[in-house]
Each structure stands twice: as structure tokens, then as C-alpha cells.
C-alpha positions as CSV (number, residue, x, y, z in Angstrom):
1,Q,22.0,119.9,-1.7
2,L,22.8,120.3,2.3
3,Q,23.7,117.2,4.2
4,A,23.7,117.6,8.1
5,S,25.7,115.3,10.0
6,G,27.3,114.7,13.5
7,G,24.4,114.1,15.6
8,G,24.3,111.4,18.3
9,L,23.3,110.8,22.1
10,V,25.3,112.7,24.6
11,Q,25.0,113.4,28.2
12,A,24.1,116.6,29.8
13,G,27.2,119.1,29.7
14,G,28.8,117.4,26.9
15,S,29.4,118.5,23.6
16,L,28.7,118.0,19.7
17,R,29.5,119.4,16.7
18,L,27.4,119.5,13.6
19,S,28.5,119.5,10.2
20,C,26.6,120.7,7.1
21,A,28.2,120.1,3.5
22,A,27.2,121.7,0.4
23,S,27.4,119.9,-2.8
24,G,26.2,120.0,-6.2
25,R,26.3,123.9,-5.7
26,T,28.3,126.4,-3.9
27,F,27.1,128.4,-1.2
28,S,29.5,130.8,-0.6
29,G,27.4,134.1,-1.2
30,Y,24.5,132.9,1.0
31,T,23.7,133.2,4.5
32,M,23.6,129.7,6.5
33,G,21.6,128.8,9.2
34,W,21.0,126.0,11.8
35,F,17.1,125.5,12.9
36,R,16.1,122.5,15.5
37,Q,12.7,121.0,15.8
38,A,11.8,119.2,18.9
39,P,8.8,117.0,18.9
40,G,5.7,118.5,19.3
41,K,6.9,122.1,18.8
42,E,7.8,124.2,15.9
43,R,11.0,124.6,13.9
44,E,13.1,127.1,15.9
45,F,16.4,129.3,14.7
46,V,19.5,128.5,16.7
47,A,22.1,130.1,15.0
48,G,23.4,131.9,11.4
49,I,26.3,133.0,9.8
50,K,26.6,135.3,6.9
51,R,29.4,133.5,4.5
52,G,32.3,135.8,3.7
53,G,31.6,138.7,6.0
54,G,31.4,135.9,9.2
55,V,28.6,138.1,10.7
56,T,27.0,135.7,13.1
57,R,23.6,135.7,15.1
58,Y,22.7,133.6,17.8
59,A,19.3,132.6,19.6
60,S,19.3,134.1,23.0
61,S,19.3,130.7,24.8
62,M,22.3,129.5,22.8
63,K,24.3,132.3,22.6
64,G,27.7,131.5,25.0
65,R,27.0,127.4,24.2
66,F,26.6,127.3,20.6
67,T,29.4,128.6,18.1
68,V,28.5,128.8,14.3
69,S,31.5,129.0,11.9
70,G,32.1,128.1,8.2
71,D,35.0,126.9,6.0
72,N,34.5,128.3,2.6
73,A,37.2,126.0,1.2
74,K,35.3,123.0,2.2
75,N,31.6,124.5,1.5
76,T,31.1,123.3,4.8
77,V,29.5,125.2,8.3
78,Y,29.5,123.9,11.4
79,L,27.4,124.4,14.9
80,Q,29.7,123.5,18.0
81,M,27.3,122.8,20.6
82,N,28.8,122.5,24.4
83,S,27.2,122.4,28.1
84,L,24.2,120.5,26.2
85,K,21.1,120.4,28.1
86,P,18.4,118.0,27.8
87,E,16.2,120.8,26.5
88,D,18.5,120.9,23.5
89,T,17.3,117.3,22.3
90,A,16.0,117.7,19.0
91,V,16.2,117.2,15.2
92,Y,18.9,120.0,13.8
93,Y,18.7,121.0,10.5
94,C,21.2,123.6,8.2
95,A,19.8,125.9,5.5
96,A,21.0,128.1,3.3
97,S,19.2,132.0,2.4
98,Q,19.9,133.8,-0.5
99,R,19.5,136.8,1.9
100,S,23.3,138.4,1.9
101,D,22.3,141.6,4.1
102,W,21.5,140.0,7.5
103,V,21.4,136.6,9.1
104,P,17.4,135.8,9.3
105,A,15.7,133.8,12.0
106,A,12.6,132.9,10.4
107,P,12.6,129.4,8.5
108,N,10.7,130.9,5.5
109,E,13.5,133.0,4.7
110,Y,15.6,130.1,3.9
111,D,15.6,128.7,0.4
112,Y,17.2,125.2,0.7
113,W,17.1,122.5,3.5
114,G,19.0,119.7,4.4
115,Q,17.8,116.9,6.1
116,G,18.0,116.6,9.9
117,T,20.4,115.6,12.2
118,L,18.9,114.0,15.5
119,V,20.8,115.3,18.8
120,T,19.7,113.7,22.0
121,V,21.0,114.9,25.2
122,S,20.5,112.6,28.3
123,S,20.4,113.8,31.9
């Protein structure tokens, strides 16, 4: 089970840190991803990290503003979001993929999903 938290309301230019805590099983060998879905839009890849190796991947629009990291001891993955923009407003989801060879960006490559956490960026 994956539990995402840390969403909220923030002004443009502000920061938030999302957390994704795993319980019930270990995801130590999984690739973890963050996705988001804005109203009326498809779910899109935000960032991901290969557990163990630390390899990361970002969507181009998030690179330089967002940082994904993991804490194996806490079985938790984080998404630090800086310089937030109103267009970052969305429900953010964390997910786990059994793919261990790379960080996939397609939602159907992920096997487990947490509930979303809402991020609202005001202008």
C-alpha cells in the first residue's frame, strides 16, 4: 500500500514536499514514480527514481524545479517541488513499478498506486 501526503495550498513561487510512504510490503526493489492529473487532463509523469541505484528521471517541464528522492530505511519516497506555478495544480499520485531496469514514464508500467494528494498553486 502506498500513502501519498503533503499536498496543500501554496502561492506561486512557493514550495511543497510530498511524501509517499509504503506499508504492508517493501518496495525496495521497485522503481517509484510520481504522476499528476489536473482536471480534464490525462495523468502525466512527473518524476521517478530507481530504488537502490538512485537513478532519477524527470519530465522536462519539472526538471530543475522538482527533486525526487528516497529513504530506504523509512520505505518512503519524496518529491520536493520548488518554484511552483499555477499550472502545477493537480492531484499528485505516487506509484511503484516492478521495472527495475529503468524509470518508466507510462502509467501502465506501474503496478501499485497510492491515493492522490491535492496540490493547489494560487497566482
